[in-house]
N, CA, C and O atoms as a CHARMM CRD file, in Angstrom:
* protein
*
  308
    1    1 MET  N      0.85100  -1.17400   0.00000 PROA 1      0.00000
    2    1 MET  CA     0.00000   0.00000   0.00000 PROA 1      0.00000
    3    1 MET  C      0.89700   1.23800   0.00000 PROA 1      0.00000
    4    1 MET  O      1.84200   1.32500   0.78400 PROA 1      0.00000
    5    2 THR  N      0.59900   2.18600  -0.87400 PROA 2      0.00000
    6    2 THR  CA     1.40900   3.39500  -0.95800 PROA 2      0.00000
    7    2 THR  C      1.10700   4.31600   0.21600 PROA 2      0.00000
    8    2 THR  O      0.11000   4.14400   0.91900 PROA 2      0.00000
    9    3 THR  N      1.96800   5.27800   0.41300 PROA 3      0.00000
   10    3 THR  CA     1.76700   6.25300   1.47800 PROA 3      0.00000
   11    3 THR  C      0.46500   7.00300   1.26500 PROA 3      0.00000
   12    3 THR  O     -0.26900   7.25500   2.22000 PROA 3      0.00000
   13    4 LEU  N      0.17000   7.36300   0.02300 PROA 4      0.00000
   14    4 LEU  CA    -1.06400   8.08300  -0.27800 PROA 4      0.00000
   15    4 LEU  C     -2.28100   7.24500   0.08500 PROA 4      0.00000
   16    4 LEU  O     -3.22400   7.75300   0.69100 PROA 4      0.00000
   17    5 ASP  N     -2.27100   5.96900  -0.27900 PROA 5      0.00000
   18    5 ASP  CA    -3.38300   5.07600   0.06300 PROA 5      0.00000
   19    5 ASP  C     -3.53300   4.95000   1.57300 PROA 5      0.00000
   20    5 ASP  O     -4.64500   4.92400   2.10000 PROA 5      0.00000
   21    6 SER  N     -2.41700   4.87300   2.24600 PROA 6      0.00000
   22    6 SER  CA    -2.43400   4.75400   3.70400 PROA 6      0.00000
   23    6 SER  C     -3.05300   5.99300   4.34600 PROA 6      0.00000
   24    6 SER  O     -3.86600   5.88100   5.26400 PROA 6      0.00000
   25    7 ILE  N     -2.67400   7.16000   3.86900 PROA 7      0.00000
   26    7 ILE  CA    -3.23300   8.41600   4.38400 PROA 7      0.00000
   27    7 ILE  C     -4.73600   8.45400   4.12900 PROA 7      0.00000
   28    7 ILE  O     -5.51100   8.80400   5.01900 PROA 7      0.00000
   29    8 LYS  N     -5.14400   8.09800   2.92200 PROA 8      0.00000
   30    8 LYS  CA    -6.57400   8.09900   2.59000 PROA 8      0.00000
   31    8 LYS  C     -7.35200   7.17400   3.51600 PROA 8      0.00000
   32    8 LYS  O     -8.41400   7.54300   4.01600 PROA 8      0.00000
   33    9 ASN  N     -6.83000   5.97800   3.74500 PROA 9      0.00000
   34    9 ASN  CA    -7.51700   5.01500   4.60800 PROA 9      0.00000
   35    9 ASN  C     -7.62100   5.51500   6.04600 PROA 9      0.00000
   36    9 ASN  O     -8.65600   5.34300   6.69000 PROA 9      0.00000
   37   10 ARG  N     -6.55200   6.13300   6.55100 PROA 10     0.00000
   38   10 ARG  CA    -6.60100   6.67800   7.91400 PROA 10     0.00000
   39   10 ARG  C     -7.63800   7.78900   8.01300 PROA 10     0.00000
   40   10 ARG  O     -8.38600   7.86300   8.98800 PROA 10     0.00000
   41   11 LEU  N     -7.68100   8.65800   6.99600 PROA 11     0.00000
   42   11 LEU  CA    -8.66400   9.74100   7.00100 PROA 11     0.00000
   43   11 LEU  C    -10.08700   9.19700   6.94000 PROA 11     0.00000
   44   11 LEU  O    -10.96700   9.66300   7.66300 PROA 11     0.00000
   45   12 ILE  N    -10.30500   8.22200   6.08500 PROA 12     0.00000
   46   12 ILE  CA   -11.64100   7.61600   5.97600 PROA 12     0.00000
   47   12 ILE  C    -12.06300   7.03100   7.31700 PROA 12     0.00000
   48   12 ILE  O    -13.19600   7.23700   7.75400 PROA 12     0.00000
   49   13 ASP  N    -11.16300   6.30300   7.97100 PROA 13     0.00000
   50   13 ASP  CA   -11.47000   5.71800   9.27900 PROA 13     0.00000
   51   13 ASP  C    -11.84400   6.79400  10.29400 PROA 13     0.00000
   52   13 ASP  O    -12.80700   6.63800  11.04400 PROA 13     0.00000
   53   14 LYS  N    -11.08300   7.88100  10.31600 PROA 14     0.00000
   54   14 LYS  CA   -11.34800   8.95300  11.27800 PROA 14     0.00000
   55   14 LYS  C    -12.65900   9.66500  10.96400 PROA 14     0.00000
   56   14 LYS  O    -13.40900  10.01500  11.87500 PROA 14     0.00000
   57   15 ILE  N    -12.93600   9.88000   9.68800 PROA 15     0.00000
   58   15 ILE  CA   -14.18200  10.54000   9.30200 PROA 15     0.00000
   59   15 ILE  C    -15.37800   9.66800   9.67200 PROA 15     0.00000
   60   15 ILE  O    -16.38000  10.17000  10.18200 PROA 15     0.00000
   61   16 LEU  N    -15.27800   8.37300   9.41900 PROA 16     0.00000
   62   16 LEU  CA   -16.37900   7.46500   9.75700 PROA 16     0.00000
   63   16 LEU  C    -16.63100   7.40600  11.26300 PROA 16     0.00000
   64   16 LEU  O    -17.77200   7.24100  11.69600 PROA 16     0.00000
   65   17 ALA  N    -15.58500   7.53700  12.05200 PROA 17     0.00000
   66   17 ALA  CA   -15.72700   7.46500  13.50500 PROA 17     0.00000
   67   17 ALA  C    -16.15200   8.79800  14.12100 PROA 17     0.00000
   68   17 ALA  O    -16.62200   8.82600  15.25800 PROA 17     0.00000
   69   18 ALA  N    -15.99500   9.89300  13.39400 PROA 18     0.00000
   70   18 ALA  CA   -16.28100  11.22200  13.93800 PROA 18     0.00000
   71   18 ALA  C    -17.77700  11.39800  14.19400 PROA 18     0.00000
   72   18 ALA  O    -18.61700  10.94500  13.41700 PROA 18     0.00000
   73   19 GLN  N    -18.08500  12.07200  15.30900 PROA 19     0.00000
   74   19 GLN  CA   -19.47200  12.35900  15.67400 PROA 19     0.00000
   75   19 GLN  C    -19.73800  13.86600  15.73000 PROA 19     0.00000
   76   19 GLN  O    -20.88400  14.29100  15.87400 PROA 19     0.00000
   77   20 ASN  N    -18.68200  14.66700  15.61500 PROA 20     0.00000
   78   20 ASN  CA   -18.80000  16.11700  15.72700 PROA 20     0.00000
   79   20 ASN  C    -19.20600  16.69500  14.37300 PROA 20     0.00000
   80   20 ASN  O    -18.42900  16.68000  13.41800 PROA 20     0.00000
   81   21 GLU  N    -20.43000  17.20200  14.30900 PROA 21     0.00000
   82   21 GLU  CA   -20.96500  17.71100  13.04300 PROA 21     0.00000
   83   21 GLU  C    -20.16400  18.90500  12.52700 PROA 21     0.00000
   84   21 GLU  O    -19.90400  18.99800  11.32800 PROA 21     0.00000
   85   22 LYS  N    -19.77200  19.81300  13.41300 PROA 22     0.00000
   86   22 LYS  CA   -19.00400  20.98900  12.98100 PROA 22     0.00000
   87   22 LYS  C    -17.64600  20.57400  12.41300 PROA 22     0.00000
   88   22 LYS  O    -17.16700  21.15600  11.44000 PROA 22     0.00000
   89   23 PHE  N    -17.04400  19.57900  13.02100 PROA 23     0.00000
   90   23 PHE  CA   -15.77100  19.05500  12.53400 PROA 23     0.00000
   91   23 PHE  C    -15.93700  18.49100  11.12100 PROA 23     0.00000
   92   23 PHE  O    -15.13100  18.77300  10.23500 PROA 23     0.00000
   93   24 LEU  N    -16.99100  17.69300  10.92100 PROA 24     0.00000
   94   24 LEU  CA   -17.23600  17.10100   9.60400 PROA 24     0.00000
   95   24 LEU  C    -17.56400  18.17000   8.56500 PROA 24     0.00000
   96   24 LEU  O    -17.15100  18.06000   7.41000 PROA 24     0.00000
   97   25 GLU  N    -18.30600  19.20600   8.97000 PROA 25     0.00000
   98   25 GLU  CA   -18.59600  20.30800   8.05000 PROA 25     0.00000
   99   25 GLU  C    -17.30900  21.03400   7.66000 PROA 25     0.00000
  100   25 GLU  O    -17.15400  21.44900   6.51200 PROA 25     0.00000
  101   26 ALA  N    -16.39100  21.18700   8.60900 PROA 26     0.00000
  102   26 ALA  CA   -15.11000  21.84200   8.31900 PROA 26     0.00000
  103   26 ALA  C    -14.30400  21.02000   7.31800 PROA 26     0.00000
  104   26 ALA  O    -13.69300  21.57300   6.40300 PROA 26     0.00000
  105   27 ILE  N    -14.30500  19.70600   7.49200 PROA 27     0.00000
  106   27 ILE  CA   -13.60100  18.83700   6.54000 PROA 27     0.00000
  107   27 ILE  C    -14.24000  18.94200   5.16100 PROA 27     0.00000
  108   27 ILE  O    -13.54100  19.01900   4.15000 PROA 27     0.00000
  109   28 GLU  N    -15.56300  18.94600   5.12500 PROA 28     0.00000
  110   28 GLU  CA   -16.25800  19.07400   3.84400 PROA 28     0.00000
  111   28 GLU  C    -15.90600  20.39800   3.16800 PROA 28     0.00000
  112   28 GLU  O    -15.71000  20.44700   1.95400 PROA 28     0.00000
  113   29 LYS  N    -15.82500  21.46700   3.95700 PROA 29     0.00000
  114   29 LYS  CA   -15.47900  22.78100   3.40500 PROA 29     0.00000
  115   29 LYS  C    -14.07200  22.75700   2.80700 PROA 29     0.00000
  116   29 LYS  O    -13.82900  23.36400   1.76400 PROA 29     0.00000
  117   30 ILE  N    -13.15600  22.06400   3.46000 PROA 30     0.00000
  118   30 ILE  CA   -11.79100  21.93900   2.92900 PROA 30     0.00000
  119   30 ILE  C    -11.82800  21.27200   1.55700 PROA 30     0.00000
  120   30 ILE  O    -11.17900  21.73300   0.61800 PROA 30     0.00000
  121   31 PHE  N    -12.59500  20.17900   1.44800 PROA 31     0.00000
  122   31 PHE  CA   -12.69000  19.48300   0.16300 PROA 31     0.00000
  123   31 PHE  C    -13.30300  20.37500  -0.91200 PROA 31     0.00000
  124   31 PHE  O    -12.81900  20.40700  -2.04400 PROA 31     0.00000
  125   32 VAL  N    -14.35600  21.09400  -0.56400 PROA 32     0.00000
  126   32 VAL  CA   -15.03300  21.94800  -1.54500 PROA 32     0.00000
  127   32 VAL  C    -14.10700  23.05600  -2.02600 PROA 32     0.00000
  128   32 VAL  O    -14.02000  23.30600  -3.22800 PROA 32     0.00000
  129   33 THR  N    -13.41500  23.72300  -1.10800 PROA 33     0.00000
  130   33 THR  CA   -12.54100  24.82300  -1.52000 PROA 33     0.00000
  131   33 THR  C    -11.31900  24.31500  -2.27100 PROA 33     0.00000
  132   33 THR  O    -10.83700  24.98100  -3.18700 PROA 33     0.00000
  133   34 THR  N    -10.81600  23.15200  -1.89800 PROA 34     0.00000
  134   34 THR  CA    -9.66000  22.58200  -2.58900 PROA 34     0.00000
  135   34 THR  C    -10.02600  22.17900  -4.00400 PROA 34     0.00000
  136   34 THR  O     -9.23900  22.38800  -4.92800 PROA 34     0.00000
  137   35 GLN  N    -11.20100  21.60800  -4.19100 PROA 35     0.00000
  138   35 GLN  CA   -11.63100  21.19300  -5.52200 PROA 35     0.00000
  139   35 GLN  C    -11.78000  22.39700  -6.43900 PROA 35     0.00000
  140   35 GLN  O    -11.47500  22.30700  -7.62900 PROA 35     0.00000
  141   36 LYS  N    -12.23800  23.50900  -5.91100 PROA 36     0.00000
  142   36 LYS  CA   -12.36900  24.71100  -6.73300 PROA 36     0.00000
  143   36 LYS  C    -10.99900  25.18000  -7.21200 PROA 36     0.00000
  144   36 LYS  O    -10.85500  25.64700  -8.34200 PROA 36     0.00000
  145   37 GLU  N     -9.99600  25.05400  -6.34500 PROA 37     0.00000
  146   37 GLU  CA    -8.65000  25.47900  -6.70800 PROA 37     0.00000
  147   37 GLU  C     -8.02800  24.55600  -7.74400 PROA 37     0.00000
  148   37 GLU  O     -7.14900  24.97100  -8.50000 PROA 37     0.00000
  149   38 ASP  N     -8.47800  23.30600  -7.78400 PROA 38     0.00000
  150   38 ASP  CA    -7.91200  22.33100  -8.70600 PROA 38     0.00000
  151   38 ASP  C     -8.45100  22.47800 -10.12800 PROA 38     0.00000
  152   38 ASP  O     -7.90500  21.88500 -11.05900 PROA 38     0.00000
  153   39 ILE  N     -9.50500  23.25400 -10.30400 PROA 39     0.00000
  154   39 ILE  CA   -10.08300  23.43100 -11.63200 PROA 39     0.00000
  155   39 ILE  C     -9.14300  24.30000 -12.46800 PROA 39     0.00000
  156   39 ILE  O     -8.76300  25.39700 -12.05900 PROA 39     0.00000
  157   40 VAL  N     -8.78300  23.79800 -13.62100 PROA 40     0.00000
  158   40 VAL  CA    -7.87600  24.52100 -14.50700 PROA 40     0.00000
  159   40 VAL  C     -8.68900  25.12200 -15.64400 PROA 40     0.00000
  160   40 VAL  O     -9.43100  24.42000 -16.33100 PROA 40     0.00000
  161   41 LYS  N     -8.54200  26.40700 -15.83300 PROA 41     0.00000
  162   41 LYS  CA    -9.23900  27.06600 -16.93600 PROA 41     0.00000
  163   41 LYS  C     -8.32600  27.05600 -18.15400 PROA 41     0.00000
  164   41 LYS  O     -7.14900  27.40800 -18.07200 PROA 41     0.00000
  165   42 LEU  N     -8.88500  26.65100 -19.27000 PROA 42     0.00000
  166   42 LEU  CA    -8.10700  26.55800 -20.50100 PROA 42     0.00000
  167   42 LEU  C     -8.49800  27.66900 -21.46200 PROA 42     0.00000
  168   42 LEU  O     -9.65700  28.08100 -21.52800 PROA 42     0.00000
  169   43 TYR  N     -7.51400  28.13800 -22.19700 PROA 43     0.00000
  170   43 TYR  CA    -7.76800  29.10700 -23.24900 PROA 43     0.00000
  171   43 TYR  C     -8.38200  28.38100 -24.44300 PROA 43     0.00000
  172   43 TYR  O     -8.21100  27.17000 -24.58200 PROA 43     0.00000
  173   44 PRO  N     -9.09500  29.10600 -25.30500 PROA 44     0.00000
  174   44 PRO  CA    -9.69600  28.46200 -26.48300 PROA 44     0.00000
  175   44 PRO  C     -8.67000  27.70500 -27.32500 PROA 44     0.00000
  176   44 PRO  O     -8.97500  26.64600 -27.87400 PROA 44     0.00000
  177   45 GLU  N     -7.46500  28.24100 -27.42600 PROA 45     0.00000
  178   45 GLU  CA    -6.42000  27.57500 -28.20700 PROA 45     0.00000
  179   45 GLU  C     -6.04100  26.23400 -27.58000 PROA 45     0.00000
  180   45 GLU  O     -5.78600  25.26000 -28.28800 PROA 45     0.00000
  181   46 GLN  N     -6.00500  26.19300 -26.26100 PROA 46     0.00000
  182   46 GLN  CA    -5.69000  24.94300 -25.57300 PROA 46     0.00000
  183   46 GLN  C     -6.80000  23.91600 -25.78400 PROA 46     0.00000
  184   46 GLN  O     -6.52900  22.73500 -26.00000 PROA 46     0.00000
  185   47 MET  N     -8.04900  24.37300 -25.71900 PROA 47     0.00000
  186   47 MET  CA    -9.18300  23.47900 -25.96600 PROA 47     0.00000
  187   47 MET  C     -9.12100  22.93100 -27.38900 PROA 47     0.00000
  188   47 MET  O     -9.38600  21.75000 -27.61400 PROA 47     0.00000
  189   48 GLU  N     -8.77100  23.78700 -28.34700 PROA 48     0.00000
  190   48 GLU  CA    -8.65800  23.35200 -29.73900 PROA 48     0.00000
  191   48 GLU  C     -7.58000  22.27900 -29.88500 PROA 48     0.00000
  192   48 GLU  O     -7.77800  21.28600 -30.58500 PROA 48     0.00000
  193   49 MET  N     -6.44400  22.48100 -29.22400 PROA 49     0.00000
  194   49 MET  CA    -5.36700  21.49200 -29.29100 PROA 49     0.00000
  195   49 MET  C     -5.80600  20.15700 -28.68500 PROA 49     0.00000
  196   49 MET  O     -5.47800  19.09600 -29.21700 PROA 49     0.00000
  197   50 LEU  N     -6.54100  20.20900 -27.58200 PROA 50     0.00000
  198   50 LEU  CA    -7.03300  18.97500 -26.96500 PROA 50     0.00000
  199   50 LEU  C     -8.02500  18.26000 -27.87800 PROA 50     0.00000
  200   50 LEU  O     -8.00600  17.03400 -27.98200 PROA 50     0.00000
  201   51 MET  N     -8.88900  19.02500 -28.53500 PROA 51     0.00000
  202   51 MET  CA    -9.84900  18.41700 -29.46300 PROA 51     0.00000
  203   51 MET  C     -9.12600  17.80900 -30.66300 PROA 51     0.00000
  204   51 MET  O     -9.51800  16.75300 -31.16000 PROA 51     0.00000
  205   52 MET  N     -8.06900  18.47900 -31.12700 PROA 52     0.00000
  206   52 MET  CA    -7.28000  17.93300 -32.22900 PROA 52     0.00000
  207   52 MET  C     -6.58900  16.63900 -31.79200 PROA 52     0.00000
  208   52 MET  O     -6.49400  15.68700 -32.56800 PROA 52     0.00000
  209   53 SER  N     -6.11300  16.61000 -30.55800 PROA 53     0.00000
  210   53 SER  CA    -5.48300  15.39500 -30.03100 PROA 53     0.00000
  211   53 SER  C     -6.48000  14.25100 -29.97200 PROA 53     0.00000
  212   53 SER  O     -6.16000  13.12300 -30.34800 PROA 53     0.00000
  213   54 ASP  N     -7.68900  14.53600 -29.50100 PROA 54     0.00000
  214   54 ASP  CA    -8.73700  13.51000 -29.45500 PROA 54     0.00000
  215   54 ASP  C     -9.04100  12.98200 -30.84600 PROA 54     0.00000
  216   54 ASP  O     -9.22700  11.77900 -31.03100 PROA 54     0.00000
  217   55 ALA  N     -9.09300  13.88400 -31.83200 PROA 55     0.00000
  218   55 ALA  CA    -9.36000  13.47100 -33.21300 PROA 55     0.00000
  219   55 ALA  C     -8.22300  12.59600 -33.74100 PROA 55     0.00000
  220   55 ALA  O     -8.47100  11.60400 -34.42500 PROA 55     0.00000
  221   56 ASP  N     -6.98100  12.96100 -33.42600 PROA 56     0.00000
  222   56 ASP  CA    -5.83000  12.14300 -33.83700 PROA 56     0.00000
  223   56 ASP  C     -5.92500  10.73700 -33.24500 PROA 56     0.00000
  224   56 ASP  O     -5.70400   9.74600 -33.94000 PROA 56     0.00000
  225   57 ILE  N     -6.25100  10.66300 -31.97500 PROA 57     0.00000
  226   57 ILE  CA    -6.36700   9.36300 -31.31400 PROA 57     0.00000
  227   57 ILE  C     -7.48600   8.54700 -31.94300 PROA 57     0.00000
  228   57 ILE  O     -7.31300   7.35800 -32.21000 PROA 57     0.00000
  229   58 ALA  N     -8.63000   9.17300 -32.18200 PROA 58     0.00000
  230   58 ALA  CA    -9.77800   8.47300 -32.76700 PROA 58     0.00000
  231   58 ALA  C     -9.46900   7.94300 -34.16100 PROA 58     0.00000
  232   58 ALA  O     -9.96800   6.88700 -34.55000 PROA 58     0.00000
  233   59 SER  N     -8.64800   8.67000 -34.91700 PROA 59     0.00000
  234   59 SER  CA    -8.32600   8.24600 -36.28400 PROA 59     0.00000
  235   59 SER  C     -7.09500   7.33700 -36.33500 PROA 59     0.00000
  236   59 SER  O     -6.67900   6.91100 -37.41300 PROA 59     0.00000
  237   60 GLY  N     -6.51700   7.04400 -35.17600 PROA 60     0.00000
  238   60 GLY  CA    -5.35400   6.15800 -35.14000 PROA 60     0.00000
  239   60 GLY  C     -4.05400   6.84400 -35.49400 PROA 60     0.00000
  240   60 GLY  O     -3.04500   6.17800 -35.72400 PROA 60     0.00000
  241   61 ASN  N     -4.06100   8.14600 -35.54200 PROA 61     0.00000
  242   61 ASN  CA    -2.86700   8.91600 -35.87400 PROA 61     0.00000
  243   61 ASN  C     -2.03300   9.10800 -34.60100 PROA 61     0.00000
  244   61 ASN  O     -1.96300  10.20300 -34.04400 PROA 61     0.00000
  245   62 VAL  N     -1.40200   8.01300 -34.15800 PROA 62     0.00000
  246   62 VAL  CA    -0.62600   8.03300 -32.91800 PROA 62     0.00000
  247   62 VAL  C      0.74400   7.41100 -33.15200 PROA 62     0.00000
  248   62 VAL  O      0.96100   6.70600 -34.13700 PROA 62     0.00000
  249   63 VAL  N      1.66200   7.68200 -32.23500 PROA 63     0.00000
  250   63 VAL  CA     3.00400   7.12000 -32.28900 PROA 63     0.00000
  251   63 VAL  C      3.23300   6.40000 -30.96700 PROA 63     0.00000
  252   63 VAL  O      2.94600   6.94700 -29.90300 PROA 63     0.00000
  253   64 SER  N      3.74700   5.18400 -31.03000 PROA 64     0.00000
  254   64 SER  CA     4.01100   4.43200 -29.80200 PROA 64     0.00000
  255   64 SER  C      5.15100   5.08800 -29.03100 PROA 64     0.00000
  256   64 SER  O      5.94500   5.84500 -29.59000 PROA 64     0.00000
  257   65 GLU  N      5.21400   4.78600 -27.75400 PROA 65     0.00000
  258   65 GLU  CA     6.28500   5.33900 -26.93500 PROA 65     0.00000
  259   65 GLU  C      7.64600   4.85300 -27.42400 PROA 65     0.00000
  260   65 GLU  O      8.62000   5.60500 -27.41500 PROA 65     0.00000
  261   66 ALA  N      7.70800   3.59500 -27.85000 PROA 66     0.00000
  262   66 ALA  CA     8.96800   3.04000 -28.36100 PROA 66     0.00000
  263   66 ALA  C      9.41700   3.78900 -29.61500 PROA 66     0.00000
  264   66 ALA  O     10.59500   4.11700 -29.75800 PROA 66     0.00000
  265   67 GLU  N      8.48100   4.05800 -30.51700 PROA 67     0.00000
  266   67 GLU  CA     8.80800   4.79700 -31.74000 PROA 67     0.00000
  267   67 GLU  C      9.23000   6.22300 -31.40400 PROA 67     0.00000
  268   67 GLU  O     10.16000   6.75900 -32.00700 PROA 67     0.00000
  269   68 LEU  N      8.55400   6.82800 -30.45200 PROA 68     0.00000
  270   68 LEU  CA     8.90300   8.18200 -30.03400 PROA 68     0.00000
  271   68 LEU  C     10.30500   8.21400 -29.43100 PROA 68     0.00000
  272   68 LEU  O     11.08200   9.12700 -29.71200 PROA 68     0.00000
  273   69 ASP  N     10.62900   7.21900 -28.60100 PROA 69     0.00000
  274   69 ASP  CA    11.98300   7.12900 -28.03100 PROA 69     0.00000
  275   69 ASP  C     13.02300   6.98100 -29.13200 PROA 69     0.00000
  276   69 ASP  O     14.09200   7.58800 -29.07100 PROA 69     0.00000
  277   70 LYS  N     12.70300   6.16800 -30.14200 PROA 70     0.00000
  278   70 LYS  CA    13.61700   5.97000 -31.26900 PROA 70     0.00000
  279   70 LYS  C     13.83600   7.28700 -32.01400 PROA 70     0.00000
  280   70 LYS  O     14.96800   7.63500 -32.35000 PROA 70     0.00000
  281   71 GLN  N     12.75100   8.01400 -32.26900 PROA 71     0.00000
  282   71 GLN  CA    12.86200   9.30100 -32.96000 PROA 71     0.00000
  283   71 GLN  C     13.66500  10.29600 -32.12500 PROA 71     0.00000
  284   71 GLN  O     14.47400  11.05300 -32.66000 PROA 71     0.00000
  285   72 ASP  N     13.43800  10.28900 -30.81400 PROA 72     0.00000
  286   72 ASP  CA    14.18700  11.18400 -29.93000 PROA 72     0.00000
  287   72 ASP  C     15.67900  10.89400 -29.98300 PROA 72     0.00000
  288   72 ASP  O     16.49300  11.81200 -30.08200 PROA 72     0.00000
  289   73 SER  N     16.03500   9.61500 -29.91800 PROA 73     0.00000
  290   73 SER  CA    17.45900   9.27400 -29.92000 PROA 73     0.00000
  291   73 SER  C     18.10400   9.62000 -31.25800 PROA 73     0.00000
  292   73 SER  O     19.27100  10.00900 -31.29600 PROA 73     0.00000
  293   74 GLN  N     17.36300   9.48300 -32.35300 PROA 74     0.00000
  294   74 GLN  CA    17.90100   9.86400 -33.66600 PROA 74     0.00000
  295   74 GLN  C     18.06700  11.37800 -33.75100 PROA 74     0.00000
  296   74 GLN  O     19.03300  11.86700 -34.33700 PROA 74     0.00000
  297   75 TRP  N     17.14300  12.10900 -33.17700 PROA 75     0.00000
  298   75 TRP  CA    17.18700  13.55900 -33.21800 PROA 75     0.00000
  299   75 TRP  C     18.33600  14.09100 -32.35600 PROA 75     0.00000
  300   75 TRP  O     18.96400  15.09300 -32.69800 PROA 75     0.00000
  301   76 MET  N     18.60200  13.41600 -31.24200 PROA 76     0.00000
  302   76 MET  CA    19.62100  13.88800 -30.30900 PROA 76     0.00000
  303   76 MET  C     21.03400  13.70500 -30.85100 PROA 76     0.00000
  304   76 MET  O     21.94700  14.41700 -30.43300 PROA 76     0.00000
  305   77 TYR  N     21.23100  12.76400 -31.77500 PROA 77     0.00000
  306   77 TYR  CA    22.59400  12.48700 -32.25300 PROA 77     0.00000
  307   77 TYR  C     22.76100  12.82900 -33.68400 PROA 77     0.00000
  308   77 TYR  O     23.84700  12.65600 -34.23800 PROA 77     0.00000
């Protein structure tokens, strides 16, 4: 089990055992405010690039990691 998984499990155990409503509301507020901060706003150009990437993937226009590594090594030398 990773450290992150361990932390999550300990938090879940403590939250399940908690009886203090104000404490639980405070934890919920932390999650809500943190999630808002995690939202990334993209410029229209970035959205266009992501849509183009999705179209490339859908049409099979992709390069394997091995091929990309090969191209990188050829480019570097």
